[in-house]
FIZA-637729 format. One record per residue: x, y, z of N, C-alpha, C in turn. Coordinates in steps of 0.02 Angstrom, whole numbers, plus 50000, padded with zeros to 5 digits. Atoms other than C-alpha are relative to their C-alpha. Example, Ala and Ser with C-alpha at 12.3 -4.5 7.8 and 13.67 -1.06 7.14 Angstrom:
// residues 2
500454994150000506154977550390500455006050000 499584994149997506844994750357499615005550037 
END
This chain:
// residues 306
500884998049971503514924349665499674993349969 500735005849994501994912449707499655003249987 500655000749983500234913449708499954998450086 500465003249953499514916149878499455001750028 500714997150003497794924749855499614998149931 500704999650078496674918449697499495002649989 500845000349974494954925249702499814997949900 499935002550063494194917549547499105000649994 500564999150000492504924849475499525003350081 500164995949959491994933949655499645002749999 500364993249991490524943049688499714999250085 500474996349938489814948449876499565004649986 500484995149982488264954749920499835000350036 500204998449930487364959950063499575003049991 500404998650036485694960350020499755003049956 500054997650031485354973449895500765003749964 499394994950031487084978249901500674996149968 499425001450088488464973149777500655001250044 499125000549956490414973749881500264997749955 499485003050026491334963849772499384997949921 500555002750084490524960749551500494994849971 499775003250045491434945849476500695002750003 499324996549986493234949149550500234991249964 499685003249993494584941149479500984998650002 499564992950011496364945949527500604993550047 499405005149944498074933549613500365004650018 499434996349932499074941649746500514994850006 499225003349992500914936849746500225001350062 499554998649944502144937849867500245005149988 499934993250005502764952149942499845004750016 500784998049991501944967749962499585003049972 500354997249992500504972649924499315005449970 500574996249963499314986549918499494997649955 500795002850031497474983949872499925007850034 499924991750021497005004249838499034999249977 500574999650005495205009449834499865005950044 500544994349961493855025049894500034995850041 500375004349967493095020350040499364996249962 500565004250022491645006249997500044996949939 499815000850068492725000949830499934993550038 499965005949991492734983349937500614996450020 499325002049946494474983750027499834994650040 500195005949923493914976750186499354992649987 500365006350036492664963650090500554995949972 499695004350004494074957250006500504995650047 499415003849925495144953050164499584998150049 500565003949965493654946350262500104993449950 499855010050013493434932050115500514999450002 499575003049976495224930050131500245000450061 499595003149930495234928650288499024994050043 500705004950007493664914650277499445006350055 500424995649953492664929250400499394998049948 500444998350036491594932050243499944993149963 500125004350054490884917350115499585004449953 500404993650054490784922949941499144997649981 500745001750028489034923549874500034996249916 499715001350064489894918649699500624999449979 499305003250033491394910749652500574998850044 499575003649910492734904249782500665009249996 499614998349979494224912849848500604994850029 499585004449952495814902149931500495006249979 499604996549951497324907850024500644994250011 499415001049993499084899250002499414989049954 500165003350035498024886749883499284994550030 500675004649960496534882050005499535003050008 500264996949997495024889950029499965003350091 499935000449972495194898950176499424999150088 500285000149956493544897150256500064992550047 499865001149954493444889650436500574993549987 499475005850016495114879950381500605005350050 499534999249974496354882050525500704998549998 499274999650016497864877250461500235004749931 499654994450033497914889450324499685006350054 500264997349939496844902350475500935002850040 499554997749938498554900750584500705002149964 499765000150033499444903950436500395009549997 499794991450021499224924250428499395003750054 500114995149970499094937850543499475006949952 500624996450005497704951750543500075006950064 499824990649939497794971650592499375003049983 500434995750035496024976750573500035009049995 500124992649987495664994950543499725003650074 500174997849910494874997250705500004998050038 499445002049929495474997050881499554996450051 500295001649975494624985050971500684997450076 499555001749939495374986051153499795000750077 500145002649939495284983151337500325005650010 499584995950002495874999551364500604999450105 499924999149944496674995851552500504992050003 499435004450025497734980951477500715003849984 499575001050040499364982851441500135000149933 499965002250064500164982651249500244992550003 499535007049962501074967551320499434994750009 500565007649993499504958051394499674999149953 500665002050057498424961351240500484996749970 499815004450065499714954351113500314994150032 500245007249954500224941151258499574994249983 500345000649982498474935551283499554995949927 500464998750050497734936951097500744990849972 499845007350022499284923351068499794991950044 500375005849960498934911051195498994997649971 500565004150017497074912451130500274994449930 499745003950048497894906150962500454995650026 500015007749957498434891051070500995000750019 499144998649978500554896151113499824997750057 499664999049945501024891551271500285004250031 499934995949943501284903751437500745001549948 499024998750018503244904151389500005000349901 499614998050105503304903151187499425007050007 500504991950011501654916151221500335005650011 499594991249972502744930351321500754998849935 499234997950073504544925551194499665004549948 500444998650066503184929551056499705007150023 500394988349978502264948551139500585001450021 499054993149983504134952951196500395000949933 499344998450049505014948651019499495005749953 500744994450045503194957350910500275006350040 500194995049971503334972251041500645003349964 498954997049996505594975651013499715001249903 500255000550064504864970650820499855005549938 500134994250022503784986450817500045006250045 499774992949991504814998450913499295000950078 500594996749949503484997451062500204995250057 499865004049938504704987851194500135006550062 500074994049970504755005051300499575000750028 500694999549979502835004551334499574995449984 500445004350005502174988751295499864999650082 500395001149947501954987351492499565005350025 500494993749949500935005251512499164996649998 500555002050011499035003351498499995001449924 500454998150032498215003551309499615009550033 500334993349976497395019651373500235007149992 499474992649997498905032051370500285000549935 499604996950072499525027651205499495004649934 500444996350042499285038051071499874996449921 500385004850053498565034250902500494994949972 499595007650034500075027350808500474994950024 499735008449964500735015950953499564994850006 500435001650000498905010650958499924994349930 499965004350053499155005050765500904994049998 499275003049973500914997250829499744994350014 500395003049960500214988450944499574992649971 500595004750062498734979750822500774997549956 499475000850088500394976350690500074993650056 499395004749949501304966650861499794992550011 500295005750004499894955350881499834994749939 500085005050059499664952450700500554995349997 499665001950017501404947850708500144994550037 500095005649915501704937750895500094991549944 500375006450018500944920550768500974999149954 499405003550072502554922350637499594998649933 500455002550019501294922750533500415000449921 499515001150067501954918850316499285006149973 500594998450030500444930650278499645006450019 500364992149958499834950850350499575001449960 500554998050011498354958550328500185010050032 499984991249973498534979450359499305002749981 500804997750040496844987450350500135005450000 499824995049964497245004950345500015000850049 499384998649967498545005050436500285006950028 499724991449962499035024850444499335002950019 500444995649989497375029650457500075004550082 500014995049915497285044050608500635002350019 499574998449974499025045750643500335005249951 499944995950036499935060550614500534997849981 499365001850057501495064550499500354996650020 499505003749958502645056250609500164993249991 500145006949990501795040650653499934996049904 500175002950046501305038550470500764998149972 499444999150003503155041850437500664990950011 499945005249953503405028750558499844994649956 500225006250030502285016350488500144998349929 499505000350076503045017050312500464996450012 499575004749990504415011150369500144993250029 499985006849965503934997250473499734995849943 500425004450059502984990650331500434998049933 499215000750071504594993050200500444993950040 499535004949950505464981650342499494994150002 500375004850030504174970150325500014994449947 500055002950053504254966650169500764997449973 499184999650006506354967150152500284993250033 499825006249955506114953450297499754990449983 500385005550025505204942650199499184998249992 500704999849984503334943150246499465003049929 500544998450075502004944650098499685002450044 500584994749967501014959450173499355000849945 500374995450046499494967150082499685006350037 500344993349987498884984750126499475001349973 500294994650024497564992650124499825006750013 499904989549979497185012650093499314999549952 500544996550038495935022450012500795006049987 499424997050018497625034149994500505000849982 499505001550071498525033849831500545000650006 499364998249971500225041149906500784996850066 499595006949947500535028850061500024994249965 499945007750019500245012849957500785004549977 499404997650023501775022249853500494998750026 499444999049964502695025149996500324992950021 499665006449969503165006950053499754993249911 500155005750054502564994849863499875005349951 500174997450094502454998349656499614992349987 500545002550057501414985349659499524999250031 500384996549967499644987649684499314996049946 500585000450049497834982649642499345005650011 500414992249988496724995249633499204998249973 500695002049987494814992449675499465006949960 500384994750022493215002149588499554996250012 500625000149990491465000649648499834993149982 500285009950020491614980749679500574997549942 499665003550071492824978549520500875000249986 499314999550004494684975649495500285005149943 500034997350046495104990449391500504999949941 499485003050030496854987549356500634994250057 499365004349968498664975349431500495000349983 499305001250008500264976649435500385004550019 499584997449953501734984849473499705008649967 500244991350013501295007449439500275001549961 499904996250073502545008749293499494995449957 500255003950059501694993649197499265003450003 500505000150011500035001049243499775005849953 500064991150022500445020549198500104998349925 499945002250049500865011349034499365000749954 500975001650014499025007349010499985006849938 500234996950001498805025348977500525005749967 499374997250034500525031348880499905004949940 500574996650016499275040848772499955005649997 500004993549948499045051748896500425005449999 499624996750005500195066748858500454999950105 499815002249940501435068249042500345006749977 499864994850012501645084749106500864998150047 499675003649973503455083649188500365009850026 499924995249969504065098149304500915002949996 499234998950004506055103949287500315006450069 499424996649958506895114549439500545001649963 499074997750031508495123449358500075008750015 499704993150014509435139149334499885001749982 500364996050050509085143349175499624995849968 501005001450052507045138349109500285000849942 499934998050090507645147848957500474995649966 499695005650067508935138148889500014994650011 500195007050002508365123548928499364997549962 500455003350033506935124048863500105000449906 499565000250091508035125748683500034995149978 499685009650015508455108748676499354999049999 500885006350028506305103248666499585005349933 500174990850033505805120248566499834993949898 500035005150070506235105648382499724993150001 500425004949971505555093548505499244996149967 500715001350032503905084748385499834996050068 500055002749963503665073948536499385005550076 500284995349967503215090348647499875004850005 500664998850040501605096448631499975006150025 500034992850010501985112848743500435003750058 499384996749962503215122648842499595005950021 500494996349948502765134349014500575000850036 499315000549920503855143149145499715000950031 500375000349962503255145749311500165003250048 499504996049971504275160249376500444999049979 499404999850025506185161049365500284991749996 499675005649986506665143949403499784991949954 500825004850012505325132549339499824999449915 500375002650050505145121849173499574996549999 500795004949992503415112749131500074996849940 500405003250019503295101349020499624997349985 500605007450023502005090948902500304997849952 499315003550028502715078348814499484994550001 500295005450032501795061448715500724995650031 499715007250028503515053448735500345002850041 499344998049966504465055448911500424995950032 499174999549997505695046048909500634999749958 499834994450061506265053848754500225007650051 499864992749976506175068648866500304998150057 499384999749948507015063449028500845000849948 499355003250017508545056448928500385008649977 499734994650013508605073148844500055009650050 499874993949935508515085249025500584999250034 499535003349938509725072749094500815002549955 499614995850086510855078848909500135008350008 499844994949971510505095748960500395004150040 499764997749912510985095749137500864998950016 499305001150007512635092249086500625008049957 499944994150010512775108349024500205005350051 499594996449936513915122449139499315006150023 500274994549952512585136549119499054997850026 500705004149966510985121249170500054996850070 500135000849938510935118449352499154995350005 500615001450016509445104749355500164997750067 500205001749909508785103349560499784995150002 500445002250005507255094749512499814997949965 500234998450106506235085149399499224995550033 500455002149989504635080349419499404999749961 500255004450030503195069349363499404999749997 500685003149947501575069749436499464997749942 500235004850035500795060949285500154993250014 499685005050025501955047349320499634997250095 500425001849946501215044449504499344997750001 500625006450002499655030449561499685005350015 500594994249997498585046249588499745001149931 500284998550087498705052649405499784991949971 500295008350011498375029949365499355002550016 500715000549992496855031349476499275004049951 500624994750038496065047449408499754998449935 500205001550075496265042449219499804993749997 500315007050005495575025649241499575001550021 500954998849983493925031849333499645004449975 500334994750053493565043349209499584995949953 
END
């Protein structure tokens, strides 16, 4: 792992509006989720890393250099913006091809790059259709295709799941995971926490322009281990399963939901999971599902902002 983006004491304000406030963060290779509510400063951070904004204070480096007016750095970056900006009468292929040409490719190279990028995002069959006929998911894919056509070392995806239907979201999750598996460094911006959990466990949480937490979801979750976990266990005999926890001092509360679920509140989730696993080996207890909402990124975020 190596650092690709470094922000040191970065602040950015627009008049009296402070978008980022004394930000210090290093983002390494791999897929990173940039999380926060609308207005948290995600897009501002991305535009600073793209050199589109100049920091009001502090410094931002990408690949060890300032990205501002730095063609050598910018040529290594791909960017998929949140908002669509298309000539709708263009085809998807033409859109990717001409942006590759403006980037500096020869006609032949741009043709090959556009075809390969469209294929990578699953748009080969529709790349010669007008963009105005595309669904929202297709538009998102063709935007990512143009970002990939230059084979960048770093890819920014700003709210790539915005406006997608459930099938489109699943396809986008799969595409981002595939990019990460193929060695791309990807920064995915989102305000919907479960979306980022689907593609990476490495996150940066922004809140009102400041870093709230940074690291692996599980590592961040360890910051609030004093906060009890609630574990839901679906099984064939929840009352029998409950007997395994009655004498456990780390268990704060046991409850039943219906005829097939035991709800456990515990201060020691790891020990609790081990006890559940042991009980599941007994013939009278058939465990079908274990779910702990407090292990989710949403729980981490909700706790930290309180």
